Phi, psi and omega in degrees: 000325179290327181293318184288333177287313174305311182291326175298317186288326180292322187262353175238170176085185180298130178092353188295326183290314177302320178295315188292316180301312184294322179295317179295325179292315176307302178303318185290326180292319181290318177303324190282354179276343181288135190288350181289134176302340178293336181276355176280357184301316185295331177283324179302325183268004181275084189289336185253011182057045182273337179271116175292154178243100186254026183292141189284322182258154174301155173294335176224080184295145184292137174244354174228163173250147175260133176252140180244130181236151179215161168219152179253160173241131181264185185300329182271013178068027178257140180263146180275171172300161171296133179237133179277136168282133179265088180269342185258122182275155176294135183286144176241164183298321180300335183291349180281346184242331184206113185218066184288331179294346178299330188301323174302306178307316186286320181294320177299312178302320178287323177299309177302314175303325178293317177297317182293335175288318180299316175306311176309323184275004182081011181268153179273119184283348192296342181260000183280155176295330177294319177294320182290322178291319182289319180298316179293322174304302183300315178305315177303309179305321178290316177304318177294328188274336181205173178281120184248023181297328184264004182267132177263334181198179172217165176225142185231157179231146178244118178241135178265125177230155191276009179091244178271351179277104183282357185282336185251133182280150173293160182231124176283118178270323183209135166233119187285167165283170177294131176256141173293142179297327177259113187295143168275146179292142173307151180313312189291342180269340184286144182291146184269000000 
């Protein structure tokens, strides 16, 4: 009898509509966290993005790492051996709580993913903004790592590896053409 009275009080009287809307939002939020597509209906009808997405993993988690290698071209047109850029720093305990340097790694990964998608479509990535950003990032890494006074250009390669799984061989995804060590100004900045 007390349960029926409680339910009647919850569904009627002042604030009943607010309680019902809150309960519906709570149930929709809980259901939307389930990975099965049938549970996405509530979020699909959510025009104002009221239903949060608290899923722990990304919808398409990365299963590989990208490694970046470069070699320089000197004034005598001789190339150096391939050198791997070490972009991933060793993890420390504090990074479980604060890991702002991870943003650079993630940004470079996302830029590289965009370039690889362009290549998969059969497009030449060299004119894309993502290619220009990655090229400039690698140019800066080379300058920071070594004396480049004798270098006239560099070439970089993107290699996909499975991380800690040694059973899968690394795969070369892209090898750039030689890029000048001194970046040219964009066309819109050049004098007419």
